[in-house]
C-alpha angles and dihedrals in degrees: 000000000000090000091053091051090048093050093047090049091052091049092051093048092046092050093051098052128058129202094228115097115248118240114217118200127188127193116223115203120204127190113223114208113209113217113255093233090068091063099080118142111151119210134196107262095211133355118232121246105277094209092066100037121123126208090261091052090051091048092050091049091050091049091048092049091048092051090048091051092049091049091049092047090052090049092052090048090052090051091049091049091047092052092046091051091047090051092051091048092050093047092050094047096055116086 
């Protein structure tokens, strides 16, 4: 009876362990701070009274809004590029 218990114990221990080494991986998370100067999206401080606007005033407002949108688009693109570069740097620095 003792032999049977000993054999069954050895079989259970042998089934639980494997001879292959275990590979332990650990994720390391890093927070990337984007510089504040990249967040630049100008806005119109106050809109003129639409009842008294001339065609030239409307055209100037549209041009100003368009320039602001282009500036904001370029800022968002710079942030995206900065984050992509940071990601590449972090991926290349980890072994």
